[in-house]
Backbone as ProteinMPNN parsed JSONL, in Angstrom:
{"seq_chain_A": "MYSVTVREHVMIAHSIKGEAFGPAQKLHGATYVVDVCFVRPELDENDIVVDIGLATDVVKETLGIINFSNLDEHPEFRGRRSTTEAVAKWIFSRIADAIRCGKLGPSAKGIAHLKITLHESHVASAAYEADLVAT", "coords_chain_A": {"N_chain_A": [[11.016, -58.721, 27.897], [9.485, -56.961, 25.24], [9.514, -56.568, 21.687], [9.455, -54.692, 18.622], [10.349, -54.482, 15.274], [11.067, -52.247, 12.693], [11.737, -51.993, 9.262], [13.62, -50.275, 6.803], [15.158, -48.56, 4.019], [18.027, -46.579, 3.03], [19.729, -44.397, 0.824], [22.895, -43.118, 0.389], [25.706, -40.894, -0.193], [29.163, -40.561, 0.565], [32.36, -39.673, 1.979], [35.032, -40.814, 3.979], [37.178, -39.399, 6.055], [40.58, -40.045, 6.946], [43.31, -42.19, 7.565], [42.707, -44.734, 8.511], [40.506, -45.532, 7.118], [41.079, -46.287, 4.57], [40.309, -47.091, 1.201], [37.746, -46.031, 1.489], [38.018, -43.404, 1.98], [37.69, -42.026, -0.304], [35.072, -40.512, -2.255], [32.077, -42.304, -2.185], [29.228, -44.456, -2.688], [26.522, -45.666, -0.633], [24.104, -48.041, 0.25], [22.055, -48.456, 2.802], [20.397, -50.913, 4.662], [18.071, -50.413, 7.051], [17.3, -51.184, 10.318], [15.019, -50.522, 12.814], [14.564, -51.03, 16.072], [12.185, -51.252, 18.504], [11.743, -51.38, 21.959], [10.127, -52.57, 24.851], [9.175, -53.144, 28.299], [6.591, -54.062, 28.962], [3.518, -54.666, 27.254], [1.382, -52.201, 25.673], [-1.897, -50.717, 26.426], [-3.308, -51.704, 24.289], [-2.139, -54.064, 23.737], [0.268, -53.975, 22.255], [3.623, -53.113, 21.141], [4.351, -50.795, 19.764], [2.686, -48.57, 17.526], [2.813, -49.848, 14.439], [2.395, -48.684, 11.94], [2.646, -45.879, 12.444], [5.271, -45.929, 13.385], [6.649, -46.804, 11.098], [6.138, -44.638, 9.388], [7.507, -42.56, 10.75], [10.149, -43.503, 10.694], [10.617, -43.544, 7.907], [10.309, -40.782, 7.384], [12.432, -39.747, 8.903], [14.704, -40.959, 7.667], [14.379, -39.832, 5.197], [15.447, -37.31, 5.422], [18.137, -37.577, 4.924], [18.28, -39.181, 2.69], [19.45, -39.965, -0.569], [21.504, -38.112, -0.377], [24.68, -36.428, -0.256], [26.582, -36.992, 2.354], [28.857, -35.664, 3.093], [28.368, -33.076, 2.461], [26.057, -32.477, 3.757], [24.182, -30.635, 6.119], [23.66, -31.808, 8.626], [25.807, -33.455, 9.101], [28.081, -32.023, 8.786], [31.484, -31.395, 9.246], [31.893, -33.743, 10.626], [32.716, -37.234, 10.835], [31.053, -39.51, 8.801], [30.618, -42.23, 9.56], [29.29, -45.575, 9.537], [28.483, -46.256, 12.106], [28.213, -43.704, 13.273], [26.127, -42.651, 11.733], [24.094, -44.388, 12.497], [23.787, -43.614, 15.191], [22.896, -40.987, 14.795], [20.4, -41.457, 13.574], [19.154, -42.807, 15.7], [18.97, -40.7, 17.6], [17.165, -38.962, 16.327], [14.848, -40.589, 16.132], [14.356, -41.098, 18.838], [13.766, -38.481, 19.674], [11.4, -38.111, 18.214], [9.731, -39.939, 19.503], [9.614, -38.765, 22.063], [8.3, -36.402, 21.374], [5.795, -37.282, 20.758], [5.151, -38.293, 18.226], [4.869, -40.96, 17.616], [2.595, -41.698, 18.824], [0.728, -41.717, 21.97], [1.112, -44.054, 23.536], [3.633, -44.866, 22.922], [5.343, -43.726, 24.662], [5.981, -45.598, 26.525], [8.092, -47.008, 25.521], [11.188, -48.309, 26.181], [13.727, -48.757, 25.253], [15.854, -48.438, 22.437], [17.116, -49.726, 19.396], [19.204, -49.246, 16.711], [20.086, -50.549, 13.686], [22.301, -50.615, 11.033], [22.65, -52.156, 8.049], [25.3, -52.751, 6.078], [25.928, -54.479, 4.101], [25.331, -57.88, 3.073], [26.962, -59.138, 4.856], [27.955, -57.418, 6.778], [27.341, -55.147, 9.42], [26.428, -52.329, 11.484], [25.622, -50.882, 14.659], [23.682, -48.817, 16.911], [22.598, -48.555, 20.195], [20.516, -47.835, 23.012], [19.113, -47.203, 26.265], [16.066, -45.41, 26.671], [15.544, -42.326, 28.194], [13.121, -41.567, 30.507], [10.807, -38.894, 30.159]], "CA_chain_A": [[10.926, -57.536, 27.065], [8.83, -57.11, 23.948], [10.123, -55.689, 20.686], [8.963, -54.606, 17.254], [11.375, -53.9, 14.403], [10.628, -51.698, 11.413], [12.866, -51.983, 8.329], [13.563, -49.357, 5.66], [16.512, -48.392, 3.478], [18.423, -45.216, 2.696], [20.879, -44.352, -0.089], [23.7, -41.922, 0.642], [27.094, -40.854, -0.654], [30.036, -39.93, 1.561], [33.757, -40.081, 2.074], [35.373, -40.835, 5.399], [38.577, -38.96, 6.159], [41.44, -40.719, 7.9], [44.024, -43.344, 7.014], [42.073, -45.981, 8.937], [39.384, -45.854, 6.256], [41.574, -46.782, 3.282], [39.626, -46.612, 0.003], [36.506, -45.328, 1.844], [38.308, -41.977, 2.04], [37.182, -41.458, -1.559], [33.621, -40.433, -2.343], [31.45, -43.557, -2.604], [27.831, -44.575, -2.309], [26.13, -46.764, 0.248], [22.683, -48.268, 0.495], [21.913, -49.126, 4.088], [19.128, -51.443, 5.137], [18.009, -49.877, 8.408], [16.351, -51.786, 11.246], [14.767, -49.747, 14.028], [13.946, -51.954, 17.019], [11.546, -50.605, 19.646], [11.693, -52.371, 23.037], [9.467, -52.141, 26.09], [9.017, -54.278, 29.213], [5.207, -54.518, 28.959], [2.717, -54.177, 26.14], [0.477, -51.105, 26.043], [-3.285, -51.121, 26.666], [-3.777, -52.402, 23.089], [-1.294, -55.255, 23.612], [1.3, -53.774, 21.234], [4.823, -52.37, 21.532], [4.238, -49.484, 19.138], [1.876, -48.584, 16.305], [3.769, -50.114, 13.362], [2.179, -47.687, 10.888], [3.295, -44.625, 12.856], [6.721, -46.173, 13.444], [7.126, -46.832, 9.714], [6.102, -43.259, 8.887], [8.575, -41.774, 11.389], [11.432, -43.982, 10.173], [10.734, -43.023, 6.537], [10.521, -39.336, 7.481], [13.792, -39.537, 9.412], [15.671, -41.314, 6.63], [14.185, -38.891, 4.097], [16.303, -36.14, 5.652], [19.467, -37.831, 4.352], [18.201, -40.042, 1.517], [20.005, -39.413, -1.809], [22.364, -36.98, -0.019], [26.105, -36.585, 0.001], [26.705, -36.607, 3.759], [29.972, -34.721, 3.228], [27.819, -31.733, 2.257], [24.795, -32.354, 4.491], [24.391, -29.864, 7.355], [23.6, -32.666, 9.823], [27.08, -34.171, 9.261], [29.196, -31.114, 8.493], [32.574, -31.437, 10.219], [31.902, -35.03, 11.336], [32.825, -38.442, 10.008], [29.754, -40.175, 8.648], [30.767, -43.687, 9.621], [28.018, -46.276, 9.719], [28.147, -46.125, 13.516], [27.757, -42.327, 13.513], [24.815, -42.511, 11.1], [23.163, -45.11, 13.372], [23.53, -42.756, 16.359], [22.093, -39.861, 14.325], [19.04, -41.972, 13.409], [18.673, -43.046, 17.06], [18.609, -39.416, 18.222], [15.957, -38.471, 15.658], [13.712, -41.437, 16.503], [14.103, -40.825, 20.261], [13.072, -37.186, 19.719], [10.037, -38.321, 17.703], [8.978, -40.591, 20.576], [9.37, -37.758, 23.088], [7.356, -35.403, 20.849], [4.499, -37.909, 20.564], [4.893, -38.653, 16.829], [4.525, -42.383, 17.53], [1.407, -41.895, 19.652], [0.971, -41.615, 23.415], [1.578, -45.294, 24.166], [5.062, -45.044, 22.644], [6.1, -43.247, 25.827], [6.406, -46.776, 27.267], [9.272, -47.622, 24.906], [12.298, -48.154, 27.116], [15.029, -49.009, 24.632], [15.88, -48.403, 20.972], [18.334, -50.213, 18.737], [19.261, -48.915, 15.292], [21.099, -51.35, 13.001], [22.497, -50.322, 9.616], [23.296, -53.251, 7.342], [26.071, -52.248, 4.936], [25.908, -55.542, 3.103], [24.808, -59.119, 3.66], [27.913, -59.687, 5.819], [28.462, -56.417, 7.719], [26.393, -54.165, 9.944], [26.835, -51.592, 12.687], [24.423, -50.498, 15.383], [23.725, -48.005, 18.124], [21.428, -48.81, 21.023], [20.565, -47.292, 24.356], [17.845, -47.023, 26.932], [15.488, -44.086, 26.573], [15.313, -41.717, 29.502], [11.741, -41.08, 30.614], [10.699, -37.442, 30.365]], "C_chain_A": [[10.255, -57.9, 25.74], [9.512, -56.179, 22.955], [9.375, -55.784, 19.365], [10.064, -53.926, 16.456], [10.735, -53.47, 13.098], [11.861, -51.588, 10.523], [12.591, -51.03, 7.17], [14.972, -49.294, 5.087], [16.75, -46.921, 3.153], [19.664, -45.283, 1.811], [21.601, -43.028, 0.108], [25.022, -42.025, -0.123], [27.895, -40.206, 0.468], [31.471, -40.38, 1.333], [34.118, -39.976, 3.547], [36.872, -40.557, 5.528], [39.323, -39.74, 7.231], [42.036, -41.981, 7.309], [43.362, -44.664, 7.366], [40.991, -46.438, 7.97], [39.786, -46.244, 4.838], [40.805, -46.221, 2.104], [38.316, -45.873, 0.301], [36.74, -43.831, 2.044], [37.824, -41.263, 0.778], [35.658, -41.437, -1.511], [33.062, -41.747, -2.889], [30.004, -43.572, -2.12], [27.615, -45.747, -1.38], [24.608, -46.827, 0.289], [22.599, -49.073, 1.773], [20.498, -49.678, 4.222], [19.102, -51.114, 6.628], [16.917, -50.59, 9.199], [16.246, -50.899, 12.48], [13.952, -50.65, 14.954], [13.477, -51.174, 18.254], [11.327, -51.659, 20.718], [10.985, -51.769, 24.25], [9.227, -53.355, 26.979], [7.612, -54.869, 29.209], [4.495, -53.959, 27.738], [1.811, -53.042, 26.616], [-0.948, -51.621, 26.224], [-3.928, -51.828, 25.472], [-2.983, -53.673, 22.798], [-0.304, -55.169, 22.452], [2.503, -53.048, 21.84], [4.716, -50.939, 21.044], [3.321, -49.639, 17.924], [2.841, -48.71, 15.123], [3.615, -49.105, 12.229], [2.84, -46.366, 11.216], [4.811, -44.788, 12.887], [7.319, -46.155, 12.046], [7.179, -45.42, 9.138], [7.255, -42.427, 9.451], [9.946, -42.212, 10.885], [11.64, -43.458, 8.753], [11.02, -41.521, 6.539], [11.949, -39.02, 7.918], [14.827, -39.818, 8.332], [15.556, -40.38, 5.428], [15.051, -37.65, 4.215], [17.667, -36.323, 4.985], [19.44, -38.648, 3.072], [18.666, -39.299, 0.263], [20.868, -38.172, -1.551], [23.824, -37.4, 0.002], [26.309, -36.094, 1.43], [27.878, -35.673, 3.998], [29.473, -33.279, 3.149], [26.553, -31.483, 3.068], [25.02, -31.618, 5.809], [24.38, -30.705, 8.628], [24.941, -33.365, 10.105], [28.294, -33.296, 8.989], [30.226, -31.18, 9.625], [32.663, -32.738, 11.011], [32.142, -36.158, 10.354], [31.453, -39.112, 9.969], [29.947, -41.689, 8.552], [29.382, -44.313, 9.806], [27.552, -46.155, 11.169], [27.586, -44.737, 13.831], [26.381, -42.086, 12.897], [23.763, -43.235, 11.951], [22.805, -44.266, 14.591], [22.664, -41.563, 15.967], [20.632, -40.291, 14.171], [18.408, -42.21, 14.784], [18.175, -41.749, 17.686], [17.32, -38.864, 17.639], [14.721, -39.274, 16.07], [13.349, -41.212, 17.975], [13.369, -39.496, 20.422], [11.62, -37.325, 19.262], [9.16, -38.997, 18.754], [8.618, -39.567, 21.642], [8.316, -36.736, 22.67], [5.975, -35.989, 20.568], [4.174, -38.323, 19.14], [4.549, -40.127, 16.64], [3.329, -42.719, 18.404], [1.749, -41.924, 21.126], [1.504, -42.894, 24.049], [3.06, -45.545, 23.908], [5.933, -44.507, 23.772], [6.604, -44.418, 26.673], [7.616, -47.476, 26.67], [10.483, -47.293, 25.765], [13.662, -48.201, 26.45], [14.859, -48.969, 23.116], [17.189, -49.0, 20.49], [18.209, -49.919, 17.253], [20.398, -49.717, 14.68], [21.121, -50.956, 11.535], [23.274, -51.477, 9.009], [23.971, -52.667, 6.105], [26.047, -53.224, 3.773], [25.316, -56.772, 3.78], [25.747, -59.709, 4.71], [28.383, -58.684, 6.87], [27.358, -55.448, 8.131], [27.01, -53.469, 11.134], [25.556, -51.104, 13.349], [24.737, -49.51, 16.494], [22.449, -48.316, 18.892], [21.636, -48.227, 22.4], [19.16, -47.282, 24.946], [17.367, -45.593, 26.702], [15.218, -43.569, 27.978], [13.888, -41.174, 29.511], [11.738, -39.577, 30.858], [9.349, -37.079, 30.922]], "O_chain_A": [[10.439, -58.993, 25.205], [10.026, -55.127, 23.333], [8.756, -56.797, 19.039], [10.64, -52.93, 16.892], [9.971, -54.212, 12.48], [12.914, -51.14, 10.976], [11.486, -50.984, 6.63], [15.885, -49.919, 5.626], [15.815, -46.132, 3.02], [20.541, -46.121, 2.019], [21.002, -41.956, 0.009], [25.396, -43.085, -0.625], [27.365, -39.398, 1.23], [31.745, -41.33, 0.6], [33.571, -39.145, 4.273], [37.71, -41.379, 5.156], [38.772, -40.056, 8.286], [41.35, -42.748, 6.634], [43.448, -45.62, 6.595], [40.595, -47.604, 7.992], [38.924, -46.503, 3.998], [40.65, -45.004, 1.997], [37.821, -45.151, -0.565], [35.793, -43.074, 2.251], [37.58, -40.056, 0.787], [35.034, -42.239, -0.816], [33.513, -42.241, -3.922], [29.618, -42.792, -1.25], [28.405, -46.691, -1.338], [23.924, -45.806, 0.352], [23.019, -50.23, 1.823], [19.523, -48.987, 3.928], [20.006, -51.495, 7.372], [15.753, -50.599, 8.798], [17.25, -50.566, 13.109], [12.806, -50.989, 14.662], [14.268, -50.531, 18.944], [10.784, -52.725, 20.429], [11.215, -50.618, 24.62], [9.089, -54.472, 26.48], [7.456, -56.07, 29.431], [4.846, -52.885, 27.25], [1.508, -52.932, 27.804], [-1.18, -52.829, 26.179], [-4.966, -52.474, 25.616], [-3.139, -54.282, 21.74], [-0.063, -56.155, 21.755], [2.408, -52.449, 22.912], [4.955, -49.991, 21.793], [3.205, -50.73, 17.366], [3.599, -47.783, 14.838], [4.609, -48.712, 11.618], [3.522, -45.786, 10.372], [5.547, -43.895, 12.467], [8.374, -45.561, 11.828], [8.149, -45.05, 8.477], [7.902, -41.678, 8.718], [10.819, -41.371, 10.669], [12.726, -42.978, 8.429], [11.869, -41.045, 5.786], [12.593, -38.129, 7.364], [15.727, -39.009, 8.105], [16.538, -40.162, 4.718], [15.355, -37.008, 3.21], [18.281, -35.355, 4.537], [20.475, -38.799, 2.423], [18.312, -38.138, 0.06], [20.956, -37.286, -2.401], [24.157, -38.561, 0.242], [26.215, -34.894, 1.686], [27.901, -34.958, 5.001], [30.09, -32.372, 3.708], [26.031, -30.368, 3.058], [25.954, -31.944, 6.543], [25.03, -30.344, 9.61], [25.179, -33.816, 11.226], [29.421, -33.791, 8.966], [29.888, -31.041, 10.8], [33.432, -32.825, 11.968], [31.807, -36.047, 9.174], [30.787, -39.252, 10.995], [29.505, -42.334, 7.602], [28.429, -43.635, 10.189], [26.362, -45.972, 11.428], [26.606, -44.609, 14.565], [25.557, -41.385, 13.484], [22.649, -42.733, 12.103], [21.639, -44.209, 14.981], [21.784, -41.167, 16.732], [19.727, -39.57, 14.592], [17.251, -41.851, 15.003], [17.077, -41.708, 18.241], [16.474, -38.353, 18.373], [13.665, -38.696, 16.328], [12.169, -41.143, 18.319], [12.443, -39.399, 21.227], [10.719, -36.73, 19.853], [7.981, -38.669, 18.883], [7.469, -39.495, 22.08], [7.537, -36.262, 23.496], [5.069, -35.254, 20.176], [3.029, -38.674, 18.857], [3.995, -40.504, 15.607], [3.075, -43.888, 18.694], [2.904, -42.127, 21.503], [2.273, -42.826, 25.008], [3.679, -46.352, 24.602], [7.127, -44.799, 23.83], [7.544, -44.259, 27.451], [8.119, -48.439, 27.249], [10.761, -46.126, 26.039], [14.648, -47.734, 27.02], [13.842, -49.413, 22.584], [18.24, -48.802, 21.1], [17.226, -50.298, 16.616], [21.547, -49.587, 15.1], [20.086, -50.961, 10.869], [24.41, -51.749, 9.397], [23.307, -52.156, 5.203], [26.135, -52.832, 2.61], [24.858, -56.707, 4.92], [25.386, -60.672, 5.386], [29.136, -59.055, 7.77], [26.558, -54.996, 7.312], [27.983, -53.945, 11.719], [24.532, -50.931, 12.689], [25.873, -49.383, 16.952], [21.357, -48.338, 18.322], [22.758, -48.131, 22.897], [18.161, -47.343, 24.229], [18.176, -44.676, 26.557], [14.722, -44.297, 28.838], [13.5, -40.412, 28.626], [12.533, -39.05, 31.635], [9.076, -35.902, 31.16]]}, "name": "protein", "num_of_chains": 1, "seq": "MYSVTVREHVMIAHSIKGEAFGPAQKLHGATYVVDVCFVRPELDENDIVVDIGLATDVVKETLGIINFSNLDEHPEFRGRRSTTEAVAKWIFSRIADAIRCGKLGPSAKGIAHLKITLHESHVASAAYEADLVAT"}
């Protein structure tokens, strides 16, 4: 398998309801370093996994939807816990949709797997990954 990873960051505020979250139940900020890993079994006709420029643009556009937002008030997260894992899954869904819609170019249809990793700090991260279903 071949892979290309694009890195960006996003700054959000949120609170996470539930005793399991201790002090994170209070409103707090987070800056996530976000890695989006595109995986495919074979390179495309240009010997690449994905156009890195298009991938970077789509990742920035996706993160721009929530950047500098309080996720407690954001319509995309209304009524849901915005755990790091849940935010990773939300990013995954948006990037997968962008691939299906052709925003990463026609050769991106060959991408078979995506992994989204959100680094909360230098010692902790959470991720969501899955195979993409061909359409």
